[in-house]
N, C-alpha and C positions, 0 to 999 in steps of 0.2 A: 405589445412591445414597441417601444419608440424606434424611429428610424435610426437614431444614433446607436442604440444598443444592437439593432440588427446589423448595422454596418460593422460593428466590432466582431460579430459572429461570422459574417460572410464577407471575406476579403476578395479582392480581385485576384485573378489567376497569377498575375505577375507578383502580387504581394505574397501569395502562398509560396511561390517558387523562390522568393527572396528571404523567407523566414529561415532562422537557424533550424537545424534538424530537430532539436529537442522540442521547440514550440510547435513546429509543423506536426510532429508525431502526436503531441498532446491534443492539438486541434483535430487531428484525424480520429483519435480515440473518442474525444468528446462528441464530435458530430455523428459518428457511427452509433454511439450510445443513445443520443437523443433523437436521432432521425430514423433509425432502423431497428436497433436492438429491442428497445422497449415496445415498439409497435408490433414487431414480429411475434414476440412472445404473448402480447395481449391478443393478437389475432389467433394465434394457435390455441389460446384458451377460450376463444369464442366471444371475447369482450368487444372486439371491433373488427372491421375489415380493413385490409391494407389498400392504399391507393395504388393505382396502376403505376404511378411514378415514385412510389415510396422509396425505392432503392437508388434514385437518381443522385442524391447527395453522396451516398457511399461510392457509387460508380465514378463520380467526379473526383473524389479523393483518391480512388485507386489510380485514376488516370494521372493525377498530379504526382502521386507516389512514383509512378513509372517515369514521368518526365524528370523527376528529381534523381532518378537512377538509384533509389534506395533498395536494399536487398529485399526480395520477395519472400525470404525465409523468416523475416521478423514476424512476431506474433500479431501485430496490428493488421498487416496485410492478409495473413492467413485467416484471421477472425472475420474480417470484413467480407472476404470471399465466401466464407461459410454462411454468414448471415444473409448475404444476397441469395445464395442457393436455397436457404430455408424459406425466404420470403417468396421466391419464385414458385416453390411447391404450393404455398398457400394461394398465390394469385391464380394458379391453375384450378383452384377449387378442391384441391386434394387435402386430406388431413395430414398433419405433421406428426411423425412418430419421433418423439424425443427420448424414448426409453433408453437408448444407448448412453445417454448423458446423465441418467439418474445417479444421484450420489449413493455411495455404499451405505447400506443399512447396518448400523452398529448393533452387535449382539448385546444382550443384557450385561455380559461380562465386560465388553468393550465400553459400554456406557458407564459402567461403574468405574473403570479405569480413567475415563475422560474426566469425570467429576472429581475423582481422587486427585488428578493432576491440578485441577483448579483450586481445590480446597487445601492441598498440602504444599502448594508453592509458598515459599517464604522469602522475605527480603534478608539475604545473608550478606554480612559485612566483613567477614573474616574468611580468608581463602588459603588453601594449601598452595605450595609453589609448583605443583605438578603442571606441566605444559598442557594446554587445551589443544587437542588435535584440530588441524585445519578443516577436516571434513565435518566436524561437529559445528564449528563456527559457520560454515557454509549452509548447513541444514537449518541452523537457527536463523540466519539472516534471510534465507529463502522463505521461511515461514512468515517473516515480516512483510515480504512482498505480496503474499497471498491474503493479507488483511483487506477488509473492505476499504475502498477509497472513493471519495466523492467524484462523480462523473467519469470514473475510470481514468483520472488524470495522471495517476502514478508519479507522485512527486518525490518518493522516498529515495534517498541516497545514503551511503554508509561510509564511515571511516572505521577501520579495524586497527586499534593501537595496542600493542603489547607493552606492558610496563617494563619488561626486561630490555626491550630494544629502544624505548623512548621514555626513559624514567623522568618522573616529576612534571611531565607536560600537563597532567591533570591535578597538580597541586592546587589547593584552595578549596577542594571539596570538603564538606563537613563530616564525611565518613571515610574510613580507611579505603584506599583504592584497591580494586581487584586486579588480577594479573592480566585481564583483557578488557579493554574499553571498547564497547560497540556504540559508536556515535550515530544517531539518527539525524540526518539533515534533510532539507527539502529544497528542491530545485524550483524556485518561484516562477521560472519562465512558463511552467506548464499551466499556471493559474490564469495566464493571459488568454487561454483558450475559452474560458467561460467568465465573462465579466460579471455575471449574476451569482457566481459562487460565493457564499458568505465567507468572510474572513475566519469565522469560528470553525468552519469546516477544515481549515488547515491544521488546527490543533487536534481535531477529531481524527483526521487522516493519520497523523504521526502517532497519536495515542493508540489507535487500533493496531498499527504496526508494532509498537513497543509492547503492547499486551501480548501479541502473538509471540514475540521474542522471549519475554520472561516465562511464558508457559512452555515454549519449546525447550528453553534452557533446562527447566525442571524435568521435563519429560525425558531428556537425554542424560539424566543423572548428574547434571551440574547444578549450580545455584547462581543466583544473580541478585542485583539490587538496582532498581530503577532510580536514576539520579537526575539532577538538573545542574545547569551552569550558572555561575555568577558572571557578570559582565567582563571581569578581568580574564577569566578562563576562556570565554568566547573569543575575545580579542587575541589572546595568546595562541589558541589552537588554530583559529582562522589564519593568522599570520604564518604559523609554522607550516601549514599545508598550502599556503598561498591561495586561499579560496576566493573565488570571484564574489562580487556583491550579491548576486542572485542565488548563491548557495548559502542557506541559513542553518546554523546549528540550532537544534531545538531541544534535544534531550539525549541521554545516553544510558546504557545499561552495562554495569560491570559484571563480568561472569568469571567463573572458575570452579574448581572443585572445593566444596564447602569444608571449612574447618570449624564449623559450629552447627548446631541444630536448634534454632530458636523455637520457643514455645509460641504457638500461633496466637497473634492478637485476636481476641474474640470479636465477632461481628454483632451488630445489632440484630434483632430479630426481624424476620420478614414483615411481621405485623407493624413494626415501627417504621419500616421503610416505605410501605405502601400508603400513599396519600388518598388514592381513590381506586376503586375496583368496581366499575359500573356495568 
């Protein structure tokens, strides 16, 4: 890696302290991910041994966190401390018991339900006027935040716009509007944390969140349609909410209670989709 790239990854202390909090937290997450998280789990699996100073970067960022007087209750701080503790167990030559973090094993019936949600989700374009409860919207949006995200940078932001309170803001779409527009945006400041992160990852990041959102919408008994913006809509909505340049509108999902039950567009066979299976 060139010195120029390394310089972008490793700032001086005064530079870290001068960063806005969003970028600092993104750099914190990225550095913990690439300097301690991956290595700790590889060592726990017996693939490699940790260096004695493996957690030095994490400890440096914890120190910077405290100097910036950021809350220690935030997830980054808690996670970094946890990883340092796990790495110290391994450095003592002890085995790491991660059984308490094992994911829940779905029963056959639950697996059936899971795949049912995937295969029965539809793009619905006509909705009833029934109001969508706030608690359902929050569950749906939280599911988007739990989607995979490159380098744990966590760029996703949201706008929740109800058509009844802000009518015609989304005019220009080529499909009828839903009662609730869930807009997915990205805070581009977080991508400064990793200059090697490919630009295409940004679309993958928001696409993963949007997929979680449409599946959660269906699982909760609502329906939705995943949509995109034209440039006029982007300009209008950005201006309406006075969005800064670094907050980018990417896509949106209209949700509500369905007023139609579309026949599923059939999919190509798996044999058609697989190019190689070696």
